[in-house]
All heavy atoms as a GROMACS GRO file, in nm:
protein
  424
    1MET      N    1   0.318  -0.522  -2.557
    1MET     CA    2   0.232  -0.572  -2.454
    1MET      C    3   0.112  -0.641  -2.512
    1MET      O    4   0.037  -0.578  -2.586
    1MET     CB    5   0.193  -0.460  -2.364
    1MET     CG    6   0.110  -0.504  -2.246
    1MET     SD    7   0.087  -0.368  -2.122
    1MET     CE    8  -0.061  -0.305  -2.182
    2SER      N    9   0.087  -0.770  -2.486
    2SER     CA   10  -0.014  -0.841  -2.540
    2SER      C   11  -0.145  -0.824  -2.471
    2SER      O   12  -0.254  -0.839  -2.523
    2SER     CB   13   0.015  -0.986  -2.547
    2SER     OG   14   0.039  -1.035  -2.421
    3GLU      N   15  -0.142  -0.791  -2.338
    3GLU     CA   16  -0.269  -0.776  -2.264
    3GLU      C   17  -0.298  -0.627  -2.242
    3GLU      O   18  -0.208  -0.541  -2.234
    3GLU     CB   19  -0.251  -0.842  -2.125
    3GLU     CG   20  -0.232  -0.992  -2.127
    3GLU     CD   21  -0.220  -1.048  -1.993
    3GLU    OE1   22  -0.273  -0.997  -1.899
    3GLU    OE2   23  -0.149  -1.148  -1.982
    4VAL      N   24  -0.426  -0.596  -2.235
    4VAL     CA   25  -0.466  -0.457  -2.212
    4VAL      C   26  -0.479  -0.441  -2.062
    4VAL      O   27  -0.519  -0.527  -1.987
    4VAL     CB   28  -0.603  -0.433  -2.277
    4VAL    CG1   29  -0.658  -0.298  -2.248
    4VAL    CG2   30  -0.594  -0.456  -2.427
    5PHE      N   31  -0.437  -0.323  -2.019
    5PHE     CA   32  -0.450  -0.292  -1.869
    5PHE      C   33  -0.589  -0.307  -1.834
    5PHE      O   34  -0.680  -0.237  -1.887
    5PHE     CB   35  -0.398  -0.156  -1.841
    5PHE     CG   36  -0.385  -0.117  -1.699
    5PHE    CD1   37  -0.292  -0.176  -1.615
    5PHE    CD2   38  -0.474  -0.031  -1.640
    5PHE    CE1   39  -0.283  -0.147  -1.475
    5PHE    CE2   40  -0.466   0.004  -1.502
    5PHE     CZ   41  -0.370  -0.055  -1.428
    6GLN      N   42  -0.618  -0.392  -1.736
    6GLN     CA   43  -0.760  -0.426  -1.704
    6GLN      C   44  -0.815  -0.361  -1.583
    6GLN      O   45  -0.934  -0.394  -1.548
    6GLN     CB   46  -0.777  -0.584  -1.700
    6GLN     CG   47  -0.684  -0.641  -1.594
    6GLN     CD   48  -0.679  -0.791  -1.603
    6GLN    OE1   49  -0.739  -0.852  -1.688
    6GLN    NE2   50  -0.605  -0.850  -1.520
    7TYR      N   51  -0.746  -0.290  -1.508
    7TYR     CA   52  -0.791  -0.231  -1.386
    7TYR      C   53  -0.870  -0.104  -1.411
    7TYR      O   54  -0.826  -0.013  -1.484
    7TYR     CB   55  -0.679  -0.201  -1.290
    7TYR     CG   56  -0.615  -0.327  -1.239
    7TYR    CD1   57  -0.499  -0.377  -1.304
    7TYR    CD2   58  -0.664  -0.401  -1.136
    7TYR    CE1   59  -0.438  -0.496  -1.263
    7TYR    CE2   60  -0.603  -0.518  -1.087
    7TYR     CZ   61  -0.491  -0.567  -1.150
    7TYR     OH   62  -0.436  -0.678  -1.113
    8LYS      N   63  -0.985  -0.086  -1.348
    8LYS     CA   64  -1.059   0.037  -1.357
    8LYS      C   65  -1.012   0.133  -1.247
    8LYS      O   66  -0.954   0.088  -1.150
    8LYS     CB   67  -1.209   0.008  -1.337
    8LYS     CG   68  -1.268  -0.080  -1.441
    8LYS     CD   69  -1.416  -0.104  -1.409
    8LYS     CE   70  -1.469  -0.206  -1.505
    8LYS     NZ   71  -1.613  -0.242  -1.464
    9TYR      N   72  -1.043   0.255  -1.265
    9TYR     CA   73  -1.004   0.366  -1.173
    9TYR      C   74  -1.040   0.330  -1.030
    9TYR      O   75  -0.952   0.325  -0.939
    9TYR     CB   76  -1.071   0.489  -1.222
    9TYR     CG   77  -1.046   0.608  -1.124
    9TYR    CD1   78  -0.925   0.677  -1.136
    9TYR    CD2   79  -1.133   0.654  -1.034
    9TYR    CE1   80  -0.895   0.781  -1.051
    9TYR    CE2   81  -1.108   0.760  -0.956
    9TYR     CZ   82  -0.988   0.827  -0.959
    9TYR     OH   83  -0.962   0.938  -0.882
   10GLU      N   84  -1.156   0.278  -1.009
   10GLU     CA   85  -1.206   0.252  -0.871
   10GLU      C   86  -1.135   0.123  -0.812
   10GLU      O   87  -1.125   0.108  -0.699
   10GLU     CB   88  -1.359   0.232  -0.863
   10GLU     CG   89  -1.420   0.134  -0.959
   10GLU     CD   90  -1.460   0.188  -1.094
   10GLU    OE1   91  -1.422   0.298  -1.131
   10GLU    OE2   92  -1.527   0.120  -1.171
   11ASP      N   93  -1.086   0.034  -0.900
   11ASP     CA   94  -1.010  -0.082  -0.852
   11ASP      C   95  -0.878  -0.046  -0.791
   11ASP      O   96  -0.828  -0.129  -0.713
   11ASP     CB   97  -0.989  -0.179  -0.966
   11ASP     CG   98  -1.111  -0.235  -1.033
   11ASP    OD1   99  -1.215  -0.249  -0.962
   11ASP    OD2  100  -1.110  -0.281  -1.144
   12LEU      N  101  -0.828   0.072  -0.819
   12LEU     CA  102  -0.699   0.105  -0.774
   12LEU      C  103  -0.693   0.173  -0.638
   12LEU      O  104  -0.587   0.192  -0.572
   12LEU     CB  105  -0.632   0.198  -0.874
   12LEU     CG  106  -0.609   0.135  -1.013
   12LEU    CD1  107  -0.558   0.237  -1.112
   12LEU    CD2  108  -0.512   0.015  -1.009
   13PHE      N  109  -0.821   0.203  -0.577
   13PHE     CA  110  -0.819   0.265  -0.447
   13PHE      C  111  -0.755   0.184  -0.341
   13PHE      O  112  -0.675   0.228  -0.260
   13PHE     CB  113  -0.963   0.303  -0.412
   13PHE     CG  114  -1.010   0.430  -0.483
   13PHE    CD1  115  -1.115   0.426  -0.566
   13PHE    CD2  116  -0.954   0.552  -0.458
   13PHE    CE1  117  -1.161   0.534  -0.633
   13PHE    CE2  118  -1.001   0.669  -0.526
   13PHE     CZ  119  -1.109   0.655  -0.615
   14ASN      N  120  -0.794   0.054  -0.333
   14ASN     CA  121  -0.747  -0.031  -0.223
   14ASN      C  122  -0.588  -0.057  -0.249
   14ASN      O  123  -0.518  -0.063  -0.148
   14ASN     CB  124  -0.811  -0.173  -0.231
   14ASN     CG  125  -0.951  -0.167  -0.164
   14ASN    OD1  126  -0.978  -0.070  -0.085
   14ASN    ND2  127  -1.039  -0.258  -0.203
   15LEU      N  128  -0.552  -0.059  -0.377
   15LEU     CA  129  -0.408  -0.077  -0.406
   15LEU      C  130  -0.335   0.050  -0.355
   15LEU      O  131  -0.220   0.046  -0.302
   15LEU     CB  132  -0.377  -0.103  -0.552
   15LEU     CG  133  -0.430  -0.233  -0.598
   15LEU    CD1  134  -0.420  -0.244  -0.752
   15LEU    CD2  135  -0.343  -0.344  -0.534
   16THR      N  136  -0.389   0.171  -0.375
   16THR     CA  137  -0.331   0.293  -0.326
   16THR      C  138  -0.318   0.298  -0.178
   16THR      O  139  -0.215   0.335  -0.123
   16THR     CB  140  -0.414   0.410  -0.372
   16THR    OG1  141  -0.421   0.413  -0.517
   16THR    CG2  142  -0.352   0.546  -0.334
   17ILE      N  143  -0.420   0.247  -0.107
   17ILE     CA  144  -0.416   0.241   0.040
   17ILE      C  145  -0.310   0.147   0.084
   17ILE      O  146  -0.233   0.175   0.177
   17ILE     CB  147  -0.557   0.207   0.095
   17ILE    CG1  148  -0.648   0.331   0.077
   17ILE    CG2  149  -0.549   0.177   0.246
   17ILE    CD1  150  -0.795   0.301   0.101
   18GLN      N  151  -0.304   0.027   0.018
   18GLN     CA  152  -0.203  -0.071   0.057
   18GLN      C  153  -0.063  -0.014   0.028
   18GLN      O  154   0.030  -0.034   0.113
   18GLN     CB  155  -0.218  -0.196  -0.031
   18GLN     CG  156  -0.124  -0.305   0.002
   18GLN     CD  157  -0.143  -0.433  -0.083
   18GLN    OE1  158  -0.241  -0.439  -0.153
   18GLN    NE2  159  -0.048  -0.517  -0.081
   19ALA      N  160  -0.048   0.057  -0.084
   19ALA     CA  161   0.081   0.121  -0.111
   19ALA      C  162   0.125   0.223   0.000
   19ALA      O  163   0.238   0.222   0.046
   19ALA     CB  164   0.083   0.187  -0.246
   20LEU      N  165   0.027   0.299   0.039
   20LEU     CA  166   0.051   0.397   0.145
   20LEU      C  167   0.095   0.330   0.275
   20LEU      O  168   0.180   0.380   0.346
   20LEU     CB  169  -0.066   0.492   0.171
   20LEU     CG  170  -0.078   0.607   0.069
   20LEU    CD1  171  -0.216   0.668   0.077
   20LEU    CD2  172   0.020   0.711   0.095
   21LYS      N  173   0.027   0.222   0.310
   21LYS     CA  174   0.060   0.150   0.427
   21LYS      C  175   0.203   0.099   0.417
   21LYS      O  176   0.277   0.103   0.512
   21LYS     CB  177  -0.035   0.038   0.451
   21LYS     CG  178  -0.175   0.083   0.501
   21LYS     CD  179  -0.265  -0.041   0.527
   21LYS     CE  180  -0.399   0.006   0.572
   21LYS     NZ  181  -0.491  -0.110   0.598
   22ASN      N  182   0.236   0.038   0.299
   22ASN     CA  183   0.368  -0.015   0.270
   22ASN      C  184   0.479   0.095   0.284
   22ASN      O  185   0.594   0.061   0.327
   22ASN     CB  186   0.378  -0.081   0.137
   22ASN     CG  187   0.297  -0.212   0.124
   22ASN    OD1  188   0.243  -0.257   0.225
   22ASN    ND2  189   0.285  -0.252   0.002
   23LEU      N  190   0.445   0.217   0.256
   23LEU     CA  191   0.538   0.327   0.254
   23LEU      C  192   0.532   0.406   0.388
   23LEU      O  193   0.597   0.510   0.395
   23LEU     CB  194   0.514   0.418   0.140
   23LEU     CG  195   0.528   0.355   0.000
   23LEU    CD1  196   0.463   0.444  -0.108
   23LEU    CD2  197   0.679   0.333  -0.024
   24GLY      N  198   0.470   0.353   0.489
   24GLY     CA  199   0.471   0.416   0.620
   24GLY      C  200   0.362   0.520   0.644
   24GLY      O  201   0.368   0.594   0.736
   25GLY      N  202   0.263   0.531   0.550
   25GLY     CA  203   0.152   0.623   0.576
   25GLY      C  204   0.164   0.755   0.499
   25GLY      O  205   0.068   0.834   0.500
   26SER      N  206   0.275   0.784   0.442
   26SER     CA  207   0.297   0.910   0.372
   26SER      C  208   0.390   0.884   0.254
   26SER      O  209   0.486   0.816   0.268
   26SER     CB  210   0.355   1.017   0.467
   26SER     OG  211   0.380   1.135   0.406
   27ALA      N  212   0.356   0.944   0.143
   27ALA     CA  213   0.446   0.928   0.025
   27ALA      C  214   0.408   1.033  -0.077
   27ALA      O  215   0.290   1.091  -0.081
   27ALA     CB  216   0.425   0.787  -0.031
   28SER      N  217   0.501   1.057  -0.172
   28SER     CA  218   0.473   1.147  -0.290
   28SER      C  219   0.391   1.060  -0.389
   28SER      O  220   0.381   0.941  -0.377
   28SER     CB  221   0.599   1.191  -0.349
   28SER     OG  222   0.669   1.078  -0.411
   29ILE      N  223   0.326   1.130  -0.485
   29ILE     CA  224   0.252   1.061  -0.586
   29ILE      C  225   0.343   0.966  -0.663
   29ILE      O  226   0.298   0.851  -0.684
   29ILE     CB  227   0.189   1.166  -0.681
   29ILE    CG1  228   0.086   1.245  -0.608
   29ILE    CG2  229   0.132   1.090  -0.808
   29ILE    CD1  230   0.025   1.362  -0.687
   30SER      N  231   0.464   1.008  -0.698
   30SER     CA  232   0.551   0.912  -0.772
   30SER      C  233   0.583   0.788  -0.689
   30SER      O  234   0.595   0.673  -0.741
   30SER     CB  235   0.671   0.984  -0.822
   30SER     OG  236   0.746   1.029  -0.718
   31GLU      N  237   0.601   0.808  -0.561
   31GLU     CA  238   0.636   0.696  -0.473
   31GLU      C  239   0.513   0.598  -0.464
   31GLU      O  240   0.534   0.476  -0.468
   31GLU     CB  241   0.673   0.737  -0.332
   31GLU     CG  242   0.806   0.805  -0.327
   31GLU     CD  243   0.831   0.870  -0.185
   31GLU    OE1  244   0.732   0.921  -0.124
   31GLU    OE2  245   0.947   0.878  -0.147
   32ILE      N  246   0.393   0.650  -0.456
   32ILE     CA  247   0.274   0.572  -0.455
   32ILE      C  248   0.260   0.495  -0.586
   32ILE      O  249   0.234   0.380  -0.588
   32ILE     CB  250   0.149   0.654  -0.426
   32ILE    CG1  251   0.157   0.712  -0.286
   32ILE    CG2  252   0.024   0.568  -0.446
   32ILE    CD1  253   0.053   0.815  -0.262
   33GLU      N  254   0.281   0.565  -0.703
   33GLU     CA  255   0.270   0.497  -0.834
   33GLU      C  256   0.374   0.378  -0.844
   33GLU      O  257   0.337   0.274  -0.893
   33GLU     CB  258   0.298   0.602  -0.940
   33GLU     CG  259   0.186   0.698  -0.965
   33GLU     CD  260   0.217   0.804  -1.065
   33GLU    OE1  261   0.338   0.823  -1.093
   33GLU    OE2  262   0.126   0.876  -1.108
   34ASP      N  263   0.494   0.409  -0.793
   34ASP     CA  264   0.599   0.303  -0.804
   34ASP      C  265   0.554   0.188  -0.719
   34ASP      O  266   0.575   0.067  -0.758
   34ASP     CB  267   0.738   0.358  -0.759
   34ASP     CG  268   0.798   0.454  -0.852
   34ASP    OD1  269   0.760   0.456  -0.971
   34ASP    OD2  270   0.887   0.531  -0.806
   35GLN      N  271   0.504   0.213  -0.597
   35GLN     CA  272   0.462   0.103  -0.510
   35GLN      C  273   0.350   0.019  -0.569
   35GLN      O  274   0.350  -0.101  -0.561
   35GLN     CB  275   0.422   0.156  -0.371
   35GLN     CG  276   0.401   0.050  -0.263
   35GLN     CD  277   0.522  -0.037  -0.239
   35GLN    OE1  278   0.632   0.015  -0.233
   35GLN    NE2  279   0.498  -0.165  -0.206
   36VAL      N  280   0.249   0.086  -0.625
   36VAL     CA  281   0.134   0.019  -0.684
   36VAL      C  282   0.179  -0.063  -0.806
   36VAL      O  283   0.145  -0.182  -0.817
   36VAL     CB  284   0.023   0.123  -0.722
   36VAL    CG1  285  -0.086   0.047  -0.811
   36VAL    CG2  286  -0.044   0.184  -0.607
   37SER      N  287   0.275  -0.012  -0.882
   37SER     CA  288   0.337  -0.088  -0.992
   37SER      C  289   0.405  -0.214  -0.941
   37SER      O  290   0.392  -0.321  -1.004
   37SER     CB  291   0.434  -0.001  -1.068
   37SER     OG  292   0.368   0.107  -1.120
   38LYS      N  293   0.471  -0.202  -0.828
   38LYS     CA  294   0.541  -0.318  -0.771
   38LYS      C  295   0.434  -0.421  -0.715
   38LYS      O  296   0.447  -0.546  -0.737
   38LYS     CB  297   0.632  -0.276  -0.653
   38LYS     CG  298   0.754  -0.209  -0.706
   38LYS     CD  299   0.839  -0.162  -0.594
   38LYS     CE  300   0.958  -0.081  -0.641
   38LYS     NZ  301   1.042  -0.026  -0.529
   39ILE      N  302   0.327  -0.377  -0.656
   39ILE     CA  303   0.223  -0.463  -0.604
   39ILE      C  304   0.163  -0.544  -0.722
   39ILE      O  305   0.138  -0.662  -0.708
   39ILE     CB  306   0.121  -0.385  -0.525
   39ILE    CG1  307   0.176  -0.324  -0.397
   39ILE    CG2  308  -0.006  -0.474  -0.497
   39ILE    CD1  309   0.082  -0.228  -0.326
   40LEU      N  310   0.145  -0.476  -0.831
   40LEU     CA  311   0.085  -0.536  -0.951
   40LEU      C  312   0.181  -0.611  -1.036
   40LEU      O  313   0.139  -0.668  -1.136
   40LEU     CB  314   0.011  -0.429  -1.034
   40LEU     CG  315  -0.113  -0.359  -0.971
   40LEU    CD1  316  -0.159  -0.253  -1.058
   40LEU    CD2  317  -0.226  -0.466  -0.950
   41ASN      N  318   0.308  -0.606  -1.003
   41ASN     CA  319   0.408  -0.668  -1.081
   41ASN      C  320   0.414  -0.620  -1.225
   41ASN      O  321   0.424  -0.706  -1.319
   41ASN     CB  322   0.402  -0.821  -1.072
   41ASN     CG  323   0.436  -0.869  -0.937
   41ASN    OD1  324   0.528  -0.828  -0.865
   41ASN    ND2  325   0.352  -0.963  -0.885
   42LEU      N  326   0.400  -0.495  -1.244
   42LEU     CA  327   0.391  -0.443  -1.385
   42LEU      C  328   0.531  -0.423  -1.440
   42LEU      O  329   0.625  -0.388  -1.366
   42LEU     CB  330   0.326  -0.303  -1.383
   42LEU     CG  331   0.178  -0.299  -1.341
   42LEU    CD1  332   0.127  -0.156  -1.339
   42LEU    CD2  333   0.092  -0.388  -1.431
   43SER      N  334   0.547  -0.458  -1.568
   43SER     CA  335   0.678  -0.434  -1.632
   43SER      C  336   0.689  -0.287  -1.670
   43SER      O  337   0.595  -0.215  -1.670
   43SER     CB  338   0.679  -0.522  -1.757
   43SER     OG  339   0.588  -0.474  -1.858
   44ASP      N  340   0.811  -0.248  -1.707
   44ASP     CA  341   0.837  -0.111  -1.750
   44ASP      C  342   0.752  -0.081  -1.878
   44ASP      O  343   0.699   0.032  -1.886
   44ASP     CB  344   0.981  -0.083  -1.783
   44ASP     CG  345   1.067  -0.090  -1.655
   44ASP    OD1  346   1.015  -0.067  -1.543
   44ASP    OD2  347   1.191  -0.103  -1.664
   45GLU      N  348   0.738  -0.174  -1.965
   45GLU     CA  349   0.660  -0.156  -2.085
   45GLU      C  350   0.516  -0.128  -2.048
   45GLU      O  351   0.449  -0.042  -2.102
   45GLU     CB  352   0.673  -0.276  -2.176
   45GLU     CG  353   0.594  -0.266  -2.301
   45GLU     CD  354   0.611  -0.390  -2.394
   45GLU    OE1  355   0.691  -0.475  -2.362
   45GLU    OE2  356   0.532  -0.407  -2.489
   46GLU      N  357   0.462  -0.208  -1.954
   46GLU     CA  358   0.321  -0.189  -1.914
   46GLU      C  359   0.297  -0.049  -1.847
   46GLU      O  360   0.199   0.018  -1.872
   46GLU     CB  361   0.269  -0.301  -1.824
   46GLU     CG  362   0.267  -0.434  -1.884
   46GLU     CD  363   0.250  -0.547  -1.788
   46GLU    OE1  364   0.317  -0.545  -1.684
   46GLU    OE2  365   0.171  -0.638  -1.818
   47ILE      N  366   0.399  -0.012  -1.764
   47ILE     CA  367   0.381   0.119  -1.698
   47ILE      C  368   0.388   0.228  -1.805
   47ILE      O  369   0.311   0.320  -1.793
   47ILE     CB  370   0.499   0.134  -1.596
   47ILE    CG1  371   0.488   0.029  -1.482
   47ILE    CG2  372   0.506   0.278  -1.543
   47ILE    CD1  373   0.605   0.025  -1.396
   48ASN      N  374   0.474   0.221  -1.894
   48ASN     CA  375   0.482   0.321  -2.005
   48ASN      C  376   0.356   0.330  -2.087
   48ASN      O  377   0.316   0.439  -2.120
   48ASN     CB  378   0.605   0.300  -2.095
   48ASN     CG  379   0.743   0.326  -2.025
   48ASN    OD1  380   0.741   0.402  -1.929
   48ASN    ND2  381   0.836   0.255  -2.066
   49ASP      N  382   0.298   0.211  -2.114
   49ASP     CA  383   0.178   0.209  -2.188
   49ASP      C  384   0.061   0.270  -2.113
   49ASP      O  385  -0.021   0.350  -2.170
   49ASP     CB  386   0.138   0.061  -2.224
   49ASP     CG  387   0.022   0.055  -2.320
   49ASP    OD1  388   0.024   0.124  -2.420
   49ASP    OD2  389  -0.074  -0.022  -2.293
   50ILE      N  390   0.049   0.251  -1.986
   50ILE     CA  391  -0.053   0.310  -1.901
   50ILE      C  392  -0.034   0.462  -1.896
   50ILE      O  393  -0.134   0.536  -1.910
   50ILE     CB  394  -0.042   0.252  -1.754
   50ILE    CG1  395  -0.082   0.104  -1.762
   50ILE    CG2  396  -0.134   0.324  -1.662
   50ILE    CD1  397  -0.050   0.029  -1.633
   51GLN      N  398   0.090   0.509  -1.887
   51GLN     CA  399   0.113   0.651  -1.870
   51GLN      C  400   0.084   0.729  -2.005
   51GLN      O  401   0.060   0.843  -1.996
   51GLN     CB  402   0.251   0.672  -1.823
   51GLN     CG  403   0.275   0.635  -1.676
   51GLN     CD  404   0.418   0.650  -1.625
   51GLN    OE1  405   0.508   0.664  -1.711
   51GLN    NE2  406   0.431   0.649  -1.502
   52LYS      N  407   0.083   0.653  -2.110
   52LYS     CA  408   0.050   0.720  -2.244
   52LYS      C  409  -0.096   0.760  -2.252
   52LYS      O  410  -0.137   0.843  -2.328
   52LYS     CB  411   0.092   0.629  -2.358
   52LYS     CG  412   0.236   0.615  -2.380
   52LYS     CD  413   0.256   0.519  -2.496
   52LYS     CE  414   0.406   0.489  -2.508
   52LYS     NZ  415   0.434   0.390  -2.612
   53LYS      N  416  -0.186   0.685  -2.173
   53LYS     CA  417  -0.328   0.706  -2.183
   53LYS      C  418  -0.380   0.820  -2.104
   53LYS      O  419  -0.328   0.866  -2.015
   53LYS     CB  420  -0.396   0.569  -2.144
   53LYS     CG  421  -0.362   0.459  -2.240
   53LYS     CD  422  -0.428   0.332  -2.195
   53LYS     CE  423  -0.388   0.223  -2.296
   53LYS     NZ  424  -0.443   0.096  -2.266
   0.00000   0.00000   0.00000
């Protein structure tokens, strides 16, 4: 991965709310994580790199 993940913790709140709306208002943590990843168009490599931190 050539770019560093550039989102701060507080930047992800709106994305989390958007993900919850997309998922019907209720979801597990892993479902929310998957949805936020889709919204951000993250590759599997980027997701794995983020989860290592």
